[in-house]
FISE-747203 format. One record per atom (N, C-alpha, C): x, z, y. Coordinates in steps of 0.02 Angstrom, whole numbers, padded with zeros to 5 digits, always signed. Atoms other than C-alpha are relative to their C-alpha. Layout:
FISE-747203
XZY;...
end
This chain:
FISE-747203
+00044-00028-00050;-00415-00397-00959;-00023+00070-00019;+00021-00065+00024;-00472-00252-01068;+00055+00051+00011;-00057-00045-00011;-00297-00176-01057;+00004+00020+00074;-00002-00013-00072;-00303-00190-00867;-00053+00052+00020;+00054-00048-00015;-00470-00097-00860;+00018+00070-00024;-00019-00065+00027;-00406+00043-00972;+00055+00031+00042;-00055-00024-00041;-00247+00057-00870;-00026+00024+00068;+00028-00019-00065;-00348+00063-00708;-00039+00065-00005;+00038-00061+00010;-00464+00198-00776;+00047+00060-00008;-00048-00054+00008;-00316+00305-00831;+00033+00016+00067;-00030-00011-00066;-00235+00281-00661;-00047+00038+00046;+00050-00034-00042;-00396+00335-00574;-00006+00074-00020;+00007-00068+00023;-00409+00491-00682;+00060+00043+00021;-00060-00039-00016;-00229+00546-00652;+00012+00006+00075;-00012-00004-00072;-00234+00512-00465;-00060+00026+00038;+00062-00021-00033;-00405+00585-00429;+00009+00059+00047;-00012-00054-00047;-00327+00730-00334;+00004-00024+00072;-00005+00028-00068;-00307+00615-00184;-00066-00033+00017;+00066+00027-00012;-00488+00594-00136;-00006-00032+00068;+00002+00030-00066;-00466+00560+00048;+00065+00014+00037;-00062-00008-00037;-00328+00545+00176;-00006+00053+00054;+00009-00055-00047;-00402+00674+00293;-00066+00034-00016;+00060-00039+00013;-00535+00807+00290;-00061-00034+00030;+00066+00023-00018;-00718+00758+00310;-00007-00054+00054;+00006+00050-00053;-00682+00643+00459;-00003-00071-00027;-00004+00068+00026;-00632+00487+00365;-00018+00000-00074;+00019+00007+00070;-00712+00434+00203;+00024-00069-00023;-00029+00062+00027;-00633+00301+00093;-00034-00019-00065;+00018+00028+00065;-00693+00190-00046;+00065-00030-00026;-00064+00023+00028;-00547+00154-00161;-00011-00060-00045;+00002+00060+00040;-00526-00021-00231;+00064-00004-00042;-00056+00003+00046;-00411-00057-00378;+00018-00072-00014;-00024+00067+00020;-00304-00209-00417;+00069+00006-00031;-00067+00004+00028;-00151-00259-00513;+00042-00047+00044;-00045+00040-00041;-00003-00325-00412;+00070+00003-00030;-00070-00005+00016;+00180-00362-00435;+00033+00041+00054;-00033-00045-00048;+00285-00226-00353;+00075-00009-00005;-00073+00001-00006;+00463-00246-00294;+00018+00055+00049;-00022-00051-00047;+00567-00134-00182;+00047-00032+00050;-00047+00025-00050;+00663-00161-00022;+00031+00057+00039;-00038-00050-00038;+00786-00071+00089;+00008-00023+00072;-00011+00014-00071;+00821-00060+00275;+00074-00019+00010;-00068+00026-00009;+00980-00163+00266;-00005-00074+00020;+00003+00066-00030;+01020-00327+00354;-00007-00056-00052;+00003+00054+00050;+01042-00430+00195;-00071-00008-00030;+00067+00004+00027;+00861-00392+00146;-00054-00011+00053;+00049+00008-00053;+00777-00405+00315;+00028-00049+00051;-00032+00040-00052;+00840-00474+00480;+00042+00048+00043;-00044-00042-00042;+00944-00405+00623;-00035+00064+00023;+00038-00060-00018;+00806-00279+00665;-00020+00036-00064;+00009-00026+00069;+00827-00187+00500;-00051+00055-00007;+00047-00056+00005;+00716-00037+00539;-00067-00014+00032;+00063+00016-00034;+00575-00127+00629;-00044-00042-00047;+00048+00034+00044;+00423-00178+00525;-00040-00051+00040;+00037+00057-00029;+00306-00324+00560;-00045+00019+00059;+00044-00020-00054;+00188-00225+00672;+00036+00044+00051;-00039-00036-00049;+00329-00141+00768;+00017+00072-00018;-00017-00068+00021;+00342+00023+00671;+00075+00005-00015;-00070-00014+00018;+00515+00099+00654;-00001+00036-00067;-00003-00029+00067;+00549+00132+00470;+00061+00045-00006;-00054-00048+00011;+00654+00282+00421;+00001+00019-00074;-00004-00021+00070;+00719+00334+00249;-00047+00060-00013;+00046-00053+00018;+00592+00445+00162;-00072-00015+00016;+00069+00019-00016;+00440+00360+00236;-00033-00032-00061;+00038+00030+00055;+00305+00312+00111;-00039-00059+00029;+00034+00059-00026;+00264+00136+00163;+00017-00061-00042;-00009+00062+00039;+00249-00038+00090;-00010-00060+00046;+00015+00065-00028;+00251-00219+00140;-00047-00034-00049;+00047+00035+00044;+00113-00330+00072;+00005-00075+00012;+00003+00072-00008;+00102-00516+00039;-00062-00017+00042;+00052+00017-00050;-00008-00605+00165;-00069-00012-00031;+00065+00008+00032;-00145-00646+00039;-00035+00067-00010;+00030-00067+00008;-00171-00458+00015;-00028+00025+00067;+00029-00018-00065;-00202-00439+00202;-00073-00022+00003;+00068+00027+00000;-00356-00547+00178;-00046+00038-00047;+00040-00039+00048;-00413-00435+00034;-00012+00071+00024;+00013-00066-00028;-00412-00280+00145;+00059+00046+00007;-00060-00041-00007;-00234-00214+00136;+00031-00015+00068;-00022+00013-00068;-00214-00217+00324;+00047+00056+00024;-00045-00049-00031;-00100-00118+00440;-00028+00071-00008;+00015-00071+00010;-00101+00069+00400;-00051+00016-00055;+00044-00013+00056;-00211+00050+00246;+00035+00048-00048;-00030-00045+00049;-00181+00197+00127;-00001-00031-00070;-00007+00031+00066;-00119+00144-00045;+00030+00051-00048;-00028-00039+00055;-00090+00238-00207;+00033-00050-00048;-00037+00045+00043;+00040+00158-00321;+00013+00034-00066;-00013-00025+00068;+00047+00185-00508;+00075+00016-00008;-00069-00020+00010;+00207+00281-00547;+00031+00036+00059;-00024-00034-00060;+00226+00355-00372;-00050+00053+00021;+00044-00053-00024;+00157+00515-00298;-00017-00012+00073;+00020+00001-00070;+00061+00522-00136;-00029-00066+00023;+00031+00057-00033;-00011+00398-00016;+00053-00039+00038;-00044+00045-00038;+00088+00249+00050;-00043-00037+00051;+00036+00037-00051;+00039+00157+00208;+00028-00070+00007;-00021+00069-00013;+00044-00030+00238;+00029-00002+00070;-00034+00002-00065;+00172-00050+00378;+00036-00066+00012;-00039+00060-00006;+00250-00220+00345;-00034-00057-00037;+00025+00060+00033;+00210-00399+00294;+00059-00036-00032;-00052+00038+00035;+00307-00506+00172;-00003-00073+00022;-00003+00072-00014;+00358-00688+00190;-00060-00035-00034;+00060+00035+00025;+00215-00811+00161;+00009-00031-00069;-00010+00031+00067;+00295-00878+00001;-00023+00046-00056;+00020-00047+00052;+00243-00720-00094;-00075+00008-00003;+00071-00011+00010;+00071-00690-00168;-00010+00058-00048;+00019-00056+00043;-00012-00538-00247;+00058+00047-00013;-00061-00040+00006;+00141-00432-00212;+00003+00053+00054;-00018-00052-00048;+00190-00269-00131;+00075+00012-00005;-00071-00017-00003;+00365-00217-00079;+00004+00072+00023;-00002-00071-00014;+00396-00030-00084;+00064+00017+00039;-00057-00017-00042;+00510+00036+00054;+00038+00058-00032;-00042-00051+00030;+00656+00135-00019;+00059+00018+00045;-00051-00022-00047;+00755+00173+00138;+00066-00037-00007;-00067+00029+00007;+00941+00144+00115;+00025+00001-00072;-00021-00009+00070;+00946+00180-00073;-00006-00066-00039;+00000+00066+00033;+00991+00006-00138;-00001+00007-00076;-00001-00010+00072;+01027+00073-00313;-00070+00016-00027;+00068-00017+00021;+00853+00149-00326;-00045-00062+00000;+00039+00061-00005;+00776-00016-00271;+00017-00048-00058;-00022+00043+00055;+00879-00113-00399;-00026+00026-00067;+00025-00030+00062;+00830+00009-00538;-00075-00012-00007;+00072+00014+00002;+00646-00016-00492;-00012-00071-00023;+00007+00070+00019;+00664-00204-00503;-00066-00030+00020;+00065+00032-00011;+00500-00297-00519;-00045+00019-00058;+00047-00022+00051;+00349-00228-00611;-00071-00016+00021;+00072+00004-00013;+00164-00257-00625;-00027+00071+00000;+00028-00068-00005;+00072-00101-00568;-00072-00004+00024;+00068-00007-00026;-00103-00044-00530;+00005+00038+00066;+00003-00036-00063;-00134+00005-00350;-00074+00013+00017;+00066-00013-00030;-00283+00081-00262;+00011-00001+00075;-00006+00000-00073;-00312+00049-00079;-00066+00021+00031;+00059-00028-00032;-00432+00135+00038;-00032-00048+00049;+00040+00037-00049;-00569+00044+00131;-00044+00051+00034;+00036-00050-00038;-00642+00150+00268;-00075-00013-00002;+00073+00004+00000;-00829+00184+00253;-00023+00019+00070;+00027-00014-00067;-00918+00174+00420;-00062+00043-00007;+00057-00046+00001;-01037+00319+00448;-00050-00025+00052;+00049+00028-00046;-01189+00234+00523;-00039+00052+00039;+00037-00053-00036;-01264+00402+00575;+00035+00019+00065;-00038-00017-00061;-01128+00417+00709;-00006-00053+00054;+00006+00052-00051;-01173+00257+00800;-00063+00011+00042;+00058-00006-00045;-01293+00249+00947;-00041-00063+00002;+00037+00063+00002;-01365+00081+00898;-00067+00013-00033;+00067-00008+00030;-01551+00080+00868;-00028-00069-00015;+00030+00063+00020;-01644-00057+00778;-00075+00004+00014;+00072+00001-00016;-01816-00104+00844;-00034-00057-00034;
end
């Protein structure tokens, strides 16, 4: 557990350049967790006959930074279009797909058509950070009496 905390702190320090996904409009609180990460491609043997269509109907194209998440992670806040930072990868990835219900605590990183790159990645435990949107209560018109 101590190793996980140190690894998470180092990850936070090295990725601190990505403070938010957009200027001043959206503010995010970043949560950290360890998951098992695999990779997948837009090929029929790894998906179904609709190889480029993700679970929520998005069309996936090579070069997109997106991931699929196991269904237990949906309940933890990694919902559709949630921004995610992945240890070992640059930039922000978006949750665009769901994995089969047999998987738990897992993400699947989309690697387009590059099967070799996905095989080289294999399966690894990584630290991820995911953004939870902070609601600005000053923008609401609700008054409490």
